[in-house]
C-alpha positions as CSV (number, residue, x, y, z in Angstrom):
1,M,0.0,0.0,0.0
2,N,2.8,2.4,0.9
3,L,4.6,1.4,-2.2
4,R,1.6,2.3,-4.3
5,I,1.4,5.7,-2.6
6,N,5.0,6.4,-3.1
7,I,4.8,5.5,-6.7
8,A,1.8,7.8,-7.1
9,L,3.6,10.7,-5.4
10,L,6.6,10.1,-7.6
11,T,4.4,10.1,-10.7
12,I,2.8,13.4,-9.7
13,A,6.1,15.0,-8.9
14,A,7.5,13.8,-12.2
15,T,4.5,15.2,-14.0
16,L,4.8,18.5,-12.2
17,F,8.4,18.7,-13.0
18,I,7.8,18.0,-16.7
19,V,4.9,20.5,-16.8
20,G,7.1,23.1,-15.0
21,N,9.9,22.6,-17.5
22,I,7.5,22.8,-20.4
23,S,6.0,26.0,-18.9
24,A,9.4,27.5,-18.2
25,Q,10.5,26.8,-21.7
26,S,7.3,28.3,-23.1
27,V,7.8,31.5,-21.1
28,R,11.4,31.8,-22.2
29,S,10.3,31.2,-25.7
30,L,7.7,33.9,-25.5
31,I,10.1,36.3,-24.0
32,N,12.8,35.6,-26.5
33,K,10.4,36.0,-29.3
34,G,9.1,39.2,-27.9
35,V,12.7,40.5,-27.4
36,E,13.5,39.8,-31.1
37,Q,10.4,41.6,-32.2
38,Y,11.2,44.5,-29.9
39,K,14.7,44.8,-31.5
40,N,13.0,44.9,-34.9
41,E,10.7,47.7,-33.6
42,N,7.7,45.5,-33.9
43,Y,6.3,46.7,-30.6
44,D,2.7,45.5,-31.1
45,D,3.7,41.9,-31.5
46,A,6.3,42.2,-28.8
47,E,3.7,43.4,-26.4
48,I,1.5,40.4,-27.3
49,N,4.2,37.9,-26.5
50,F,5.3,39.6,-23.3
51,R,1.7,39.7,-22.1
52,K,1.4,35.9,-22.8
53,A,4.6,35.4,-20.8
54,T,3.1,37.3,-17.8
55,E,0.0,35.1,-18.1
56,E,2.1,31.9,-18.2
57,A,4.4,33.0,-15.3
58,P,2.7,35.9,-13.4
59,E,5.4,35.6,-10.7
60,D,8.3,36.2,-13.1
61,Y,9.4,39.9,-13.1
62,R,11.1,39.6,-16.5
63,G,7.8,39.4,-18.4
64,Y,6.5,42.5,-16.8
65,F,9.7,44.4,-17.3
66,D,9.8,43.6,-21.0
67,L,6.1,44.4,-21.3
68,G,6.8,47.8,-19.8
69,D,9.5,48.4,-22.4
70,A,7.2,47.6,-25.3
71,L,4.4,49.8,-23.9
72,Y,6.9,52.6,-23.3
73,K,8.0,52.5,-26.9
74,K,4.3,52.6,-28.0
75,G,3.8,55.8,-26.0
76,N,1.5,54.1,-23.5
77,Y,3.4,55.6,-20.5
78,E,0.8,55.0,-17.8
79,E,0.5,51.3,-18.6
80,A,4.2,51.0,-18.9
81,A,4.7,52.5,-15.4
82,K,2.3,49.9,-14.0
83,A,4.1,47.1,-15.7
84,F,7.5,48.3,-14.3
85,M,5.9,48.6,-10.9
86,N,4.7,45.0,-11.0
87,S,8.2,44.0,-12.1
88,S,9.8,45.7,-9.1
89,T,7.5,43.9,-6.6
90,L,8.4,40.4,-8.1
91,T,12.2,40.5,-7.5
92,D,14.5,40.9,-4.5
93,D,17.5,41.8,-6.6
94,D,18.5,45.4,-5.9
95,I,19.9,46.0,-9.4
96,A,16.7,44.6,-11.1
97,K,14.6,46.7,-8.7
98,A,16.7,49.8,-9.4
99,K,16.2,49.4,-13.2
100,A,12.5,49.0,-12.7
101,F,12.3,52.2,-10.7
102,H,14.5,53.9,-13.3
103,N,12.0,53.0,-16.0
104,I,9.1,54.0,-13.8
105,G,10.7,57.4,-13.5
106,N,11.1,57.7,-17.3
107,S,7.4,56.7,-17.8
108,L,6.2,59.2,-15.3
109,L,8.4,61.9,-16.7
110,K,6.9,61.3,-20.2
111,S,3.5,61.7,-18.6
112,N,4.7,65.1,-17.1
113,K,4.2,63.7,-13.6
114,L,7.4,65.3,-12.4
115,K,7.0,64.9,-8.7
116,E,6.3,61.2,-9.0
117,S,9.1,60.6,-11.5
118,I,11.6,62.3,-9.1
119,E,10.5,60.0,-6.3
120,A,11.0,57.0,-8.6
121,Y,14.5,58.1,-9.6
122,K,15.3,58.6,-5.9
123,N,14.1,55.0,-5.1
124,S,16.3,53.8,-7.9
125,L,19.4,55.6,-6.6
126,K,18.8,54.2,-3.1
127,L,19.2,50.7,-4.6
128,N,22.0,51.6,-7.0
129,P,23.6,54.9,-6.0
130,N,26.3,54.7,-8.7
131,D,23.8,54.7,-11.7
132,L,24.9,57.9,-13.6
133,E,22.0,57.7,-16.0
134,T,19.5,57.8,-13.2
135,K,21.4,60.7,-11.6
136,Y,21.2,62.6,-14.9
137,N,17.5,61.9,-15.3
138,L,16.8,63.0,-11.7
139,S,18.7,66.2,-12.3
140,Y,16.7,66.8,-15.5
141,A,13.4,66.2,-13.8
142,L,14.3,68.6,-10.9
143,R,15.3,71.3,-13.4
144,K,12.1,70.9,-15.3
145,M,10.1,71.1,-12.1
146,Q,11.9,74.3,-11.2
147,Q,11.2,75.7,-14.7
148,Q,7.6,74.9,-14.3
149,K,7.5,76.7,-10.9
150,N,9.2,79.7,-12.4
151,Q,6.8,79.7,-15.4
152,K,3.9,79.4,-13.1
153,K,5.1,82.3,-11.0
154,Q,5.7,84.3,-14.1
155,N,2.2,83.5,-15.4
156,K,0.8,84.5,-12.0
157,N,2.7,87.8,-12.1
158,Q,1.6,88.4,-15.7
159,N,-2.0,87.7,-14.8
160,K,-1.6,90.1,-11.9
161,N,-0.1,92.8,-14.3
162,D,-2.9,92.1,-16.8
163,K,-5.5,92.6,-14.0
164,N,-3.8,95.8,-13.0
165,K,-3.8,97.0,-16.6
166,D,-7.5,96.1,-16.9
167,K,-8.2,97.9,-13.6
168,N,-6.3,101.0,-14.7
169,K,-8.0,100.9,-18.1
170,D,-11.4,100.7,-16.4
171,Q,-10.5,103.6,-14.2
172,Q,-9.3,105.6,-17.2
173,N,-12.5,104.8,-19.0
174,K,-14.5,105.8,-16.0
175,Q,-12.6,109.1,-15.7
176,N,-13.1,109.7,-19.5
177,K,-16.8,109.0,-19.1
178,D,-17.1,111.2,-16.1
179,Q,-15.1,114.0,-17.8
180,Q,-17.3,113.6,-20.9
181,K,-20.4,113.7,-18.8
182,K,-19.2,116.8,-17.0
183,Q,-18.4,118.5,-20.3
184,N,-21.9,117.6,-21.6
185,E,-23.5,118.9,-18.5
186,N,-21.5,122.1,-18.7
187,K,-22.5,122.4,-22.4
188,D,-26.1,121.9,-21.6
189,K,-25.9,124.3,-18.7
190,K,-24.3,126.9,-20.9
191,Q,-26.9,126.4,-23.6
192,D,-29.6,126.8,-20.9
193,Q,-27.9,130.0,-19.7
194,N,-27.7,131.4,-23.2
195,Q,-31.3,130.5,-23.9
196,Q,-32.4,132.1,-20.6
197,Q,-30.3,135.2,-21.4
198,K,-32.0,135.5,-24.8
199,Q,-35.4,135.2,-23.1
200,D,-34.5,137.8,-20.6
201,Q,-33.3,140.2,-23.3
202,K,-36.5,139.6,-25.2
203,K,-38.5,140.4,-22.1
204,D,-36.5,143.5,-21.4
205,R,-37.1,144.7,-25.0
206,Q,-40.8,144.1,-24.6
207,K,-40.8,145.8,-21.3
208,N,-39.0,148.8,-22.7
209,Q,-41.4,149.0,-25.6
210,Q,-44.4,148.9,-23.2
211,Q,-42.8,151.6,-21.0
212,Q,-42.2,153.9,-24.1
213,Q,-45.8,153.4,-25.2
214,Q,-47.0,154.3,-21.7
215,T,-44.9,157.5,-21.4
216,K,-45.8,158.8,-24.9
217,P,-48.0,162.0,-24.7
218,K,-51.6,161.5,-25.5
219,D,-51.6,164.5,-27.9
220,Q,-48.6,163.4,-29.8
221,I,-49.3,162.7,-33.4
222,S,-47.6,160.8,-36.1
223,K,-45.4,162.4,-38.7
224,K,-47.9,161.7,-41.4
225,E,-50.7,163.2,-39.4
226,A,-48.6,166.3,-38.8
227,E,-48.0,166.7,-42.5
228,R,-51.7,166.4,-43.3
229,I,-52.6,169.1,-40.7
230,L,-49.8,171.4,-42.0
231,Q,-51.1,170.9,-45.6
232,A,-54.6,171.7,-44.5
233,L,-53.4,174.9,-42.8
234,K,-51.6,175.9,-46.0
235,N,-54.8,175.3,-48.0
236,N,-56.9,177.4,-45.6
237,E,-54.4,180.2,-45.7
238,A,-54.5,180.2,-49.5
239,K,-58.3,180.3,-49.5
240,L,-58.2,183.2,-47.0
241,Q,-55.8,185.2,-49.1
242,K,-58.0,184.7,-52.2
243,K,-61.0,186.0,-50.4
244,L,-59.0,189.1,-49.3
245,R,-57.9,189.8,-52.8
246,K,-61.5,189.7,-54.0
247,K,-62.6,192.1,-51.4
248,K,-59.9,194.6,-52.2
249,G,-61.0,194.6,-55.9
250,K,-64.6,195.7,-55.1
251,V,-65.8,199.4,-54.8
252,V,-66.4,200.1,-51.3
253,K,-69.6,201.9,-50.7
254,K,-69.1,204.7,-48.3
255,E,-71.7,205.5,-45.8
256,K,-73.4,208.9,-46.0
257,D,-71.9,211.6,-44.1
258,W,-74.6,212.8,-42.1
């Protein structure tokens, strides 16, 4: 009975060993094929084979690392960062971890996540302090972050200046409007004054005419009337002279001398 059990256990172990070898060979084959496609810049097919490798051996960090490389080349930086992160958690080798964090930093840098990329580069340098490329990338990310801060500050100052300009412009426009309004009011006031002055002058003339008419003598006659009267007097005088001449030409009858 024990012999049968031992034989069965040996058979299972042998089967698992064979299956494990077949699986390991399959994973290596997929990774090797993917690497060859990656070198030939056939990143789509390389991604497919690397994904298959991670499905066959989800505990193998190499499949995720190579998958991250393919995704990075395709410009899928967020997915690449996730693949590299998975790779870093599946190995205890400091150099392998450092490379994974280095690539995480590169992926985040491409996504313009500067703060996160800087932390990834720092984690890489903790594991491999002598990596010059990681030091350079960290320095680059820090400079870029500082540039963004300076640009942000400059934009803030520019916005502030623009607001001040707009405020000054509004104040100037208000002053211009107030000045124009005042000018119009003064113009209207002056027109009203001129109009009132004309009305007052007209009233004064009318008043003077009324006063002249009131002070004019009742017996005062017009020039035309005076000429008519004078002509009538002349005519009467002529008639009188004519009568006198007639009287002078007659014989005067003397009264008797008693």
